[in-house]
DOROVO-405605 format. One record per residue (C-alpha): residue number from 1; residue in three letters; chain; x, y, z. Coordinates in nm, 2 decimals. Example, Ala and Ser with C-alpha at 12.3 -4.5 7.8 and 13.67 -1.06 7.14 Angstrom:
<recs>
rec nr->1, rest->ALA, kette->A, east->1.23, north->-0.45, up->0.78
rec nr->2, rest->SER, kette->A, east->1.37, north->-0.11, up->0.71
</recs>
This chain:
<recs>
rec nr->1, rest->ASP, kette->A, east->11.42, north->7.23, up->9.02
rec nr->2, rest->GLN, kette->A, east->11.07, north->7.17, up->8.89
rec nr->3, rest->ASP, kette->A, east->10.79, north->7.39, up->8.76
rec nr->4, rest->TYR, kette->A, east->10.51, north->7.21, up->8.94
rec nr->5, rest->ALA, kette->A, east->10.41, north->7.14, up->9.30
rec nr->6, rest->CYS, kette->A, east->10.51, north->6.79, up->9.44
rec nr->7, rest->GLY, kette->A, east->10.19, north->6.77, up->9.64
rec nr->8, rest->GLN, kette->A, east->10.36, north->6.58, up->9.92
rec nr->9, rest->CYS, kette->A, east->10.59, north->6.82, up->10.11
rec nr->10, rest->LYS, kette->A, east->10.47, north->7.02, up->10.41
rec nr->11, rest->SER, kette->A, east->10.43, north->7.33, up->10.21
rec nr->12, rest->CYS, kette->A, east->10.21, north->7.16, up->9.95
rec nr->13, rest->GLN, kette->A, east->10.00, north->7.00, up->10.22
rec nr->14, rest->LEU, kette->A, east->9.95, north->7.33, up->10.40
rec nr->15, rest->PHE, kette->A, east->9.86, north->7.50, up->10.07
rec nr->16, rest->ALA, kette->A, east->9.61, north->7.23, up->9.98
rec nr->17, rest->ALA, kette->A, east->9.45, north->7.26, up->10.32
rec nr->18, rest->GLY, kette->A, east->9.42, north->7.64, up->10.29
rec nr->19, rest->THR, kette->A, east->9.64, north->7.70, up->10.60
rec nr->20, rest->HIS, kette->A, east->9.97, north->7.80, up->10.45
rec nr->21, rest->PRO, kette->A, east->10.11, north->8.07, up->10.68
rec nr->22, rest->ASP, kette->A, east->10.31, north->8.24, up->10.40
rec nr->23, rest->PHE, kette->A, east->10.02, north->8.27, up->10.16
rec nr->24, rest->GLN, kette->A, east->9.73, north->8.53, up->10.17
rec nr->25, rest->TRP, kette->A, east->9.44, north->8.55, up->9.93
rec nr->26, rest->VAL, kette->A, east->9.25, north->8.88, up->9.95
rec nr->27, rest->GLU, kette->A, east->8.92, north->8.94, up->9.78
rec nr->28, rest->VAL, kette->A, east->8.59, north->9.12, up->9.83
rec nr->29, rest->ILE, kette->A, east->8.42, north->8.98, up->10.14
rec nr->30, rest->GLU, kette->A, east->8.08, north->8.82, up->10.08
rec nr->31, rest->ASP, kette->A, east->7.79, north->9.08, up->10.07
rec nr->32, rest->LYS, kette->A, east->8.04, north->9.36, up->10.02
rec nr->33, rest->LYS, kette->A, east->8.11, north->9.56, up->9.70
rec nr->34, rest->GLN, kette->A, east->8.47, north->9.66, up->9.77
rec nr->35, rest->ILE, kette->A, east->8.79, north->9.54, up->9.92
rec nr->36, rest->SER, kette->A, east->8.80, north->9.73, up->10.25
rec nr->37, rest->ILE, kette->A, east->9.07, north->9.95, up->10.38
rec nr->38, rest->GLU, kette->A, east->9.10, north->9.72, up->10.68
rec nr->39, rest->GLN, kette->A, east->9.19, north->9.43, up->10.45
rec nr->40, rest->ILE, kette->A, east->9.47, north->9.64, up->10.29
rec nr->41, rest->ARG, kette->A, east->9.60, north->9.76, up->10.63
rec nr->42, rest->HIS, kette->A, east->9.62, north->9.39, up->10.73
rec nr->43, rest->ILE, kette->A, east->9.84, north->9.33, up->10.43
rec nr->44, rest->THR, kette->A, east->10.07, north->9.62, up->10.50
rec nr->45, rest->HIS, kette->A, east->10.11, north->9.50, up->10.86
rec nr->46, rest->THR, kette->A, east->10.18, north->9.14, up->10.77
rec nr->47, rest->SER, kette->A, east->10.42, north->9.24, up->10.49
rec nr->48, rest->LEU, kette->A, east->10.67, north->9.34, up->10.75
rec nr->49, rest->GLU, kette->A, east->10.68, north->8.99, up->10.91
rec nr->50, rest->LYS, kette->A, east->10.93, north->8.71, up->10.84
rec nr->51, rest->SER, kette->A, east->10.85, north->8.40, up->10.65
rec nr->52, rest->HIS, kette->A, east->10.71, north->8.12, up->10.87
rec nr->53, rest->LEU, kette->A, east->10.87, north->7.84, up->10.66
rec nr->54, rest->ALA, kette->A, east->11.19, north->8.03, up->10.56
rec nr->55, rest->GLY, kette->A, east->11.08, north->8.07, up->10.20
rec nr->56, rest->TRP, kette->A, east->10.89, north->8.32, up->9.99
rec nr->57, rest->ARG, kette->A, east->10.57, north->8.48, up->10.11
rec nr->58, rest->VAL, kette->A, east->10.29, north->8.55, up->9.86
rec nr->59, rest->ILE, kette->A, east->10.00, north->8.79, up->9.88
rec nr->60, rest->VAL, kette->A, east->9.73, north->8.78, up->9.60
rec nr->61, rest->ILE, kette->A, east->9.48, north->9.06, up->9.57
rec nr->62, rest->PHE, kette->A, east->9.20, north->8.92, up->9.35
rec nr->63, rest->GLU, kette->A, east->8.99, north->9.18, up->9.15
rec nr->64, rest->ALA, kette->A, east->9.23, north->9.45, up->9.25
rec nr->65, rest->GLU, kette->A, east->9.02, north->9.71, up->9.07
rec nr->66, rest->LYS, kette->A, east->8.77, north->9.68, up->9.36
rec nr->67, rest->MET, kette->A, east->9.00, north->9.84, up->9.61
rec nr->68, rest->THR, kette->A, east->8.89, north->10.18, up->9.75
rec nr->69, rest->ILE, kette->A, east->9.10, north->10.49, up->9.67
rec nr->70, rest->ASN, kette->A, east->9.22, north->10.48, up->10.04
rec nr->71, rest->GLY, kette->A, east->9.31, north->10.12, up->9.99
rec nr->72, rest->TYR, kette->A, east->9.53, north->10.21, up->9.69
rec nr->73, rest->ASN, kette->A, east->9.70, north->10.48, up->9.89
rec nr->74, rest->ALA, kette->A, east->9.76, north->10.25, up->10.18
rec nr->75, rest->LEU, kette->A, east->9.91, north->9.99, up->9.95
rec nr->76, rest->LEU, kette->A, east->10.16, north->10.23, up->9.79
rec nr->77, rest->LYS, kette->A, east->10.42, north->10.21, up->10.07
rec nr->78, rest->THR, kette->A, east->10.42, north->9.83, up->10.06
rec nr->79, rest->LEU, kette->A, east->10.46, north->9.83, up->9.68
rec nr->80, rest->GLU, kette->A, east->10.76, north->10.07, up->9.71
rec nr->81, rest->GLU, kette->A, east->10.92, north->9.89, up->10.00
rec nr->82, rest->PRO, kette->A, east->10.79, north->9.53, up->10.01
rec nr->83, rest->GLY, kette->A, east->10.90, north->9.31, up->10.31
rec nr->84, rest->GLU, kette->A, east->11.17, north->9.05, up->10.28
rec nr->85, rest->LYS, kette->A, east->11.11, north->8.78, up->10.03
rec nr->86, rest->LEU, kette->A, east->10.76, north->8.90, up->9.96
rec nr->87, rest->GLN, kette->A, east->10.57, north->8.87, up->9.63
rec nr->88, rest->LEU, kette->A, east->10.26, north->9.09, up->9.60
rec nr->89, rest->ILE, kette->A, east->10.03, north->8.99, up->9.31
rec nr->90, rest->LEU, kette->A, east->9.74, north->9.21, up->9.19
rec nr->91, rest->VAL, kette->A, east->9.49, north->9.03, up->8.96
rec nr->92, rest->THR, kette->A, east->9.25, north->9.23, up->8.75
rec nr->93, rest->GLU, kette->A, east->9.05, north->9.19, up->8.43
rec nr->94, rest->ASN, kette->A, east->9.08, north->9.56, up->8.36
rec nr->95, rest->ARG, kette->A, east->9.42, north->9.71, up->8.43
rec nr->96, rest->SER, kette->A, east->9.31, north->10.06, up->8.31
rec nr->97, rest->SER, kette->A, east->9.07, north->10.08, up->8.61
rec nr->98, rest->ILE, kette->A, east->9.36, north->10.09, up->8.85
rec nr->99, rest->PRO, kette->A, east->9.53, north->10.42, up->8.93
rec nr->100, rest->ALA, kette->A, east->9.86, north->10.50, up->8.74
rec nr->101, rest->THR, kette->A, east->10.04, north->10.54, up->9.07
rec nr->102, rest->ILE, kette->A, east->9.98, north->10.17, up->9.14
rec nr->103, rest->ILE, kette->A, east->10.04, north->10.05, up->8.78
rec nr->104, rest->SER, kette->A, east->10.37, north->10.23, up->8.76
rec nr->105, rest->ARG, kette->A, east->10.50, north->10.03, up->9.06
rec nr->106, rest->CYS, kette->A, east->10.42, north->9.69, up->8.92
rec nr->107, rest->GLN, kette->A, east->10.55, north->9.45, up->8.66
rec nr->108, rest->HIS, kette->A, east->10.28, north->9.37, up->8.41
rec nr->109, rest->PHE, kette->A, east->10.19, north->9.02, up->8.28
rec nr->110, rest->ALA, kette->A, east->9.89, north->8.99, up->8.04
rec nr->111, rest->ILE, kette->A, east->9.71, north->8.66, up->8.04
rec nr->112, rest->ASN, kette->A, east->9.48, north->8.64, up->7.75
rec nr->113, rest->SER, kette->A, east->9.23, north->8.36, up->7.71
rec nr->114, rest->THR, kette->A, east->9.23, north->8.42, up->7.33
rec nr->115, rest->LYS, kette->A, east->9.51, north->8.56, up->7.11
rec nr->116, rest->PRO, kette->A, east->9.43, north->8.92, up->7.00
rec nr->117, rest->GLN, kette->A, east->9.47, north->8.82, up->6.63
rec nr->118, rest->LEU, kette->A, east->9.21, north->8.54, up->6.67
rec nr->119, rest->VAL, kette->A, east->8.97, north->8.78, up->6.82
rec nr->120, rest->GLU, kette->A, east->9.02, north->9.03, up->6.54
rec nr->121, rest->ASP, kette->A, east->8.99, north->8.76, up->6.28
rec nr->122, rest->TRP, kette->A, east->8.66, north->8.65, up->6.43
rec nr->123, rest->LEU, kette->A, east->8.53, north->9.00, up->6.43
rec nr->124, rest->LYS, kette->A, east->8.62, north->9.04, up->6.06
rec nr->125, rest->SER, kette->A, east->8.43, north->8.72, up->5.98
rec nr->126, rest->GLU, kette->A, east->8.12, north->8.86, up->6.16
rec nr->127, rest->LEU, kette->A, east->8.14, north->9.21, up->6.02
rec nr->128, rest->THR, kette->A, east->8.27, north->9.21, up->5.66
rec nr->129, rest->ASP, kette->A, east->8.17, north->9.57, up->5.58
rec nr->130, rest->PHE, kette->A, east->8.39, north->9.74, up->5.83
rec nr->131, rest->ALA, kette->A, east->8.75, north->9.86, up->5.78
rec nr->132, rest->PRO, kette->A, east->9.02, north->9.69, up->5.99
rec nr->133, rest->SER, kette->A, east->9.09, north->10.02, up->6.17
rec nr->134, rest->ASP, kette->A, east->8.73, north->10.04, up->6.28
rec nr->135, rest->LEU, kette->A, east->8.75, north->9.68, up->6.41
rec nr->136, rest->GLN, kette->A, east->9.07, north->9.75, up->6.61
rec nr->137, rest->LEU, kette->A, east->8.92, north->10.07, up->6.75
rec nr->138, rest->ALA, kette->A, east->8.60, north->9.89, up->6.87
rec nr->139, rest->LEU, kette->A, east->8.81, north->9.63, up->7.04
rec nr->140, rest->GLY, kette->A, east->9.02, north->9.90, up->7.21
rec nr->141, rest->LEU, kette->A, east->8.71, north->10.08, up->7.33
rec nr->142, rest->THR, kette->A, east->8.57, north->9.75, up->7.47
rec nr->143, rest->TYR, kette->A, east->8.89, north->9.63, up->7.63
rec nr->144, rest->GLY, kette->A, east->8.93, north->9.35, up->7.37
rec nr->145, rest->SER, kette->A, east->8.58, north->9.20, up->7.42
rec nr->146, rest->PRO, kette->A, east->8.47, north->9.07, up->7.08
rec nr->147, rest->LEU, kette->A, east->8.10, north->9.05, up->7.15
rec nr->148, rest->GLU, kette->A, east->8.08, north->9.41, up->7.29
rec nr->149, rest->ALA, kette->A, east->8.29, north->9.53, up->6.99
rec nr->150, rest->ARG, kette->A, east->8.05, north->9.36, up->6.75
rec nr->151, rest->ASP, kette->A, east->7.75, north->9.52, up->6.92
rec nr->152, rest->MET, kette->A, east->7.92, north->9.86, up->6.92
rec nr->153, rest->LEU, kette->A, east->7.98, north->9.85, up->6.55
rec nr->154, rest->GLN, kette->A, east->7.64, north->9.71, up->6.46
rec nr->155, rest->GLU, kette->A, east->7.47, north->9.98, up->6.66
rec nr->156, rest->GLN, kette->A, east->7.69, north->10.24, up->6.50
rec nr->157, rest->ASN, kette->A, east->7.82, north->10.36, up->6.84
rec nr->158, rest->LEU, kette->A, east->8.15, north->10.46, up->6.68
rec nr->159, rest->ASP, kette->A, east->7.97, north->10.77, up->6.55
rec nr->160, rest->SER, kette->A, east->7.88, north->10.86, up->6.91
rec nr->161, rest->PHE, kette->A, east->8.24, north->10.81, up->7.01
rec nr->162, rest->TYR, kette->A, east->8.35, north->11.04, up->6.73
rec nr->163, rest->GLN, kette->A, east->8.12, north->11.31, up->6.87
rec nr->164, rest->VAL, kette->A, east->8.27, north->11.27, up->7.21
rec nr->165, rest->ILE, kette->A, east->8.62, north->11.31, up->7.06
rec nr->166, rest->ASP, kette->A, east->8.51, north->11.63, up->6.89
rec nr->167, rest->LEU, kette->A, east->8.36, north->11.76, up->7.21
rec nr->168, rest->LEU, kette->A, east->8.67, north->11.68, up->7.41
rec nr->169, rest->ARG, kette->A, east->8.89, north->11.85, up->7.15
rec nr->170, rest->ASP, kette->A, east->8.67, north->12.16, up->7.15
rec nr->171, rest->VAL, kette->A, east->8.68, north->12.19, up->7.53
rec nr->172, rest->ILE, kette->A, east->9.06, north->12.15, up->7.56
rec nr->173, rest->ASN, kette->A, east->9.11, north->12.39, up->7.27
rec nr->174, rest->GLY, kette->A, east->8.89, north->12.65, up->7.44
rec nr->175, rest->LYS, kette->A, east->8.62, north->12.64, up->7.17
rec nr->176, rest->THR, kette->A, east->8.36, north->12.51, up->7.41
rec nr->177, rest->ALA, kette->A, east->8.30, north->12.56, up->7.78
rec nr->178, rest->SER, kette->A, east->8.40, north->12.27, up->8.00
rec nr->179, rest->PHE, kette->A, east->8.05, north->12.23, up->8.14
rec nr->180, rest->ALA, kette->A, east->7.94, north->12.11, up->7.79
rec nr->181, rest->LEU, kette->A, east->8.07, north->11.77, up->7.89
rec nr->182, rest->SER, kette->A, east->7.82, north->11.73, up->8.18
rec nr->183, rest->GLU, kette->A, east->7.54, north->11.85, up->7.95
rec nr->184, rest->GLN, kette->A, east->7.62, north->11.63, up->7.65
rec nr->185, rest->THR, kette->A, east->7.34, north->11.39, up->7.54
rec nr->186, rest->VAL, kette->A, east->7.55, north->11.17, up->7.31
rec nr->187, rest->CYS, kette->A, east->7.58, north->10.89, up->7.56
rec nr->188, rest->GLU, kette->A, east->7.53, north->10.80, up->7.93
rec nr->189, rest->PRO, kette->A, east->7.78, north->10.93, up->8.19
rec nr->190, rest->LEU, kette->A, east->7.95, north->10.60, up->8.24
rec nr->191, rest->GLN, kette->A, east->8.00, north->10.55, up->7.87
rec nr->192, rest->LEU, kette->A, east->8.13, north->10.91, up->7.84
rec nr->193, rest->LEU, kette->A, east->8.38, north->10.84, up->8.12
rec nr->194, rest->ARG, kette->A, east->8.51, north->10.52, up->7.96
rec nr->195, rest->TRP, kette->A, east->8.55, north->10.69, up->7.62
rec nr->196, rest->TRP, kette->A, east->8.72, north->10.99, up->7.79
rec nr->197, rest->GLU, kette->A, east->8.96, north->10.76, up->7.97
rec nr->198, rest->PHE, kette->A, east->9.04, north->10.59, up->7.63
rec nr->199, rest->VAL, kette->A, east->9.11, north->10.94, up->7.48
rec nr->200, rest->VAL, kette->A, east->9.34, north->11.04, up->7.77
rec nr->201, rest->SER, kette->A, east->9.53, north->10.71, up->7.75
rec nr->202, rest->GLU, kette->A, east->9.57, north->10.75, up->7.37
rec nr->203, rest->VAL, kette->A, east->9.71, north->11.10, up->7.42
rec nr->204, rest->LEU, kette->A, east->9.95, north->10.97, up->7.69
rec nr->205, rest->LEU, kette->A, east->10.06, north->10.69, up->7.45
rec nr->206, rest->GLN, kette->A, east->10.14, north->10.94, up->7.18
rec nr->207, rest->HIS, kette->A, east->10.33, north->11.15, up->7.44
rec nr->208, rest->HIS, kette->A, east->10.54, north->10.85, up->7.54
rec nr->209, rest->ASP, kette->A, east->10.65, north->10.68, up->7.22
rec nr->210, rest->LYS, kette->A, east->10.51, north->10.88, up->6.94
rec nr->211, rest->HIS, kette->A, east->10.25, north->10.61, up->6.89
rec nr->212, rest->ARG, kette->A, east->10.02, north->10.68, up->6.60
rec nr->213, rest->SER, kette->A, east->9.68, north->10.51, up->6.57
rec nr->214, rest->SER, kette->A, east->9.59, north->10.35, up->6.24
rec nr->215, rest->HIS, kette->A, east->9.25, north->10.50, up->6.28
rec nr->216, rest->GLN, kette->A, east->9.21, north->10.84, up->6.11
rec nr->217, rest->LYS, kette->A, east->8.99, north->10.99, up->6.38
rec nr->218, rest->VAL, kette->A, east->9.20, north->10.88, up->6.67
rec nr->219, rest->ALA, kette->A, east->9.52, north->10.99, up->6.49
rec nr->220, rest->GLN, kette->A, east->9.39, north->11.34, up->6.51
rec nr->221, rest->LEU, kette->A, east->9.47, north->11.33, up->6.89
rec nr->222, rest->ALA, kette->A, east->9.84, north->11.37, up->6.79
rec nr->223, rest->GLU, kette->A, east->9.79, north->11.75, up->6.82
rec nr->224, rest->LEU, kette->A, east->9.68, north->11.71, up->7.18
rec nr->225, rest->ALA, kette->A, east->9.98, north->11.50, up->7.26
rec nr->226, rest->GLU, kette->A, east->10.20, north->11.78, up->7.15
rec nr->227, rest->ASN, kette->A, east->10.02, north->12.05, up->7.35
rec nr->228, rest->THR, kette->A, east->9.92, north->11.89, up->7.68
rec nr->229, rest->ASP, kette->A, east->10.09, north->11.84, up->8.02
rec nr->230, rest->VAL, kette->A, east->10.17, north->11.48, up->8.09
rec nr->231, rest->ARG, kette->A, east->10.15, north->11.51, up->8.47
rec nr->232, rest->LEU, kette->A, east->9.81, north->11.67, up->8.45
rec nr->233, rest->LEU, kette->A, east->9.69, north->11.40, up->8.21
rec nr->234, rest->PHE, kette->A, east->9.79, north->11.12, up->8.45
rec nr->235, rest->SER, kette->A, east->9.62, north->11.30, up->8.74
rec nr->236, rest->LEU, kette->A, east->9.30, north->11.34, up->8.53
rec nr->237, rest->ARG, kette->A, east->9.31, north->10.98, up->8.42
rec nr->238, rest->ASP, kette->A, east->9.32, north->10.87, up->8.79
rec nr->239, rest->ASP, kette->A, east->9.02, north->11.09, up->8.86
rec nr->240, rest->ILE, kette->A, east->8.82, north->10.95, up->8.57
rec nr->241, rest->LEU, kette->A, east->8.90, north->10.59, up->8.67
rec nr->242, rest->PHE, kette->A, east->8.78, north->10.67, up->9.03
rec nr->243, rest->GLN, kette->A, east->8.45, north->10.81, up->8.90
rec nr->244, rest->ILE, kette->A, east->8.41, north->10.50, up->8.68
rec nr->245, rest->LYS, kette->A, east->8.47, north->10.28, up->8.98
rec nr->246, rest->GLN, kette->A, east->8.21, north->10.48, up->9.19
rec nr->247, rest->LEU, kette->A, east->7.95, north->10.45, up->8.92
rec nr->248, rest->THR, kette->A, east->8.00, north->10.07, up->8.85
rec nr->249, rest->GLU, kette->A, east->7.98, north->10.00, up->9.22
rec nr->250, rest->GLY, kette->A, east->7.65, north->10.18, up->9.25
rec nr->251, rest->ILE, kette->A, east->7.79, north->10.45, up->9.49
rec nr->252, rest->SER, kette->A, east->7.56, north->10.76, up->9.47
rec nr->253, rest->LEU, kette->A, east->7.72, north->11.08, up->9.37
rec nr->254, rest->ASN, kette->A, east->7.63, north->11.40, up->9.19
rec nr->255, rest->ILE, kette->A, east->7.75, north->11.29, up->8.85
rec nr->256, rest->SER, kette->A, east->7.69, north->11.63, up->8.68
rec nr->257, rest->MET, kette->A, east->7.90, north->11.81, up->8.94
rec nr->258, rest->GLN, kette->A, east->8.18, north->11.54, up->8.90
rec nr->259, rest->LEU, kette->A, east->8.18, north->11.58, up->8.52
rec nr->260, rest->ASP, kette->A, east->8.20, north->11.96, up->8.56
rec nr->261, rest->LEU, kette->A, east->8.51, north->11.91, up->8.78
rec nr->262, rest->LEU, kette->A, east->8.67, north->11.67, up->8.54
rec nr->263, rest->GLY, kette->A, east->8.59, north->11.90, up->8.25
rec nr->264, rest->ASP, kette->A, east->8.76, north->12.19, up->8.43
rec nr->265, rest->LYS, kette->A, east->9.07, north->11.97, up->8.49
rec nr->266, rest->TRP, kette->A, east->9.07, north->11.86, up->8.12
rec nr->267, rest->SER, kette->A, east->9.06, north->12.21, up->8.00
rec nr->268, rest->LYS, kette->A, east->9.36, north->12.30, up->8.21
rec nr->269, rest->CYS, kette->A, east->9.57, north->12.01, up->8.07
rec nr->270, rest->ARG, kette->A, east->9.66, north->12.22, up->7.76
rec nr->271, rest->ILE, kette->A, east->10.00, north->12.38, up->7.78
</recs>
């Protein structure tokens, strides 16, 4: 047994030549913005085949967050019932952008270029006037990106996030109409959606393991965790991620109408 390729056997030579029959690499085709449904259908078809070299077959989907919603749905069956000796690997920089229905069917391996503690220590050295809980929150809101977290804190965008939290709480508690979310002027729609997804994920975490944030403002979401429907929250999160995906890929849509629909679903998550 060895943990590295020998570079000499038939399998190694085929892999080096890019012609290994049991390996597929799937990514966005040049000049396209998304991984097409046809590419995913090809995967589902070939997943039923036997190995050509009597070994394991491997399919890698690179930048899996760029699949379409139909692509995710088409992949579900293969994830639930993969073919014989098949390993399907989804690679993404942002796991939260992938629907929960996909995430729940996968094993998760985080590969960090820098240890989280090193990132936090660097942020502390750059911003000495901020509380550790603010630094941790900024990193959470920027998916662990130290430069974006630094900019967020320097530009006092945490205050805008707090306003979004208050608005979301007022809507779900029935103190404010759901359409207030589409009319808010605190931040751009894409930023609103990203912060909204963070809030929903935080509420789900508190549902799951009684997790409590060290940040006082975020800890206030504990009340929502006790009074919301988990299934509706998961469904809403998938919808928010889909809208984020649409916006980041430049797909035109009526964002005000979409925010109204999401706001209505959010208001109905309360038990």
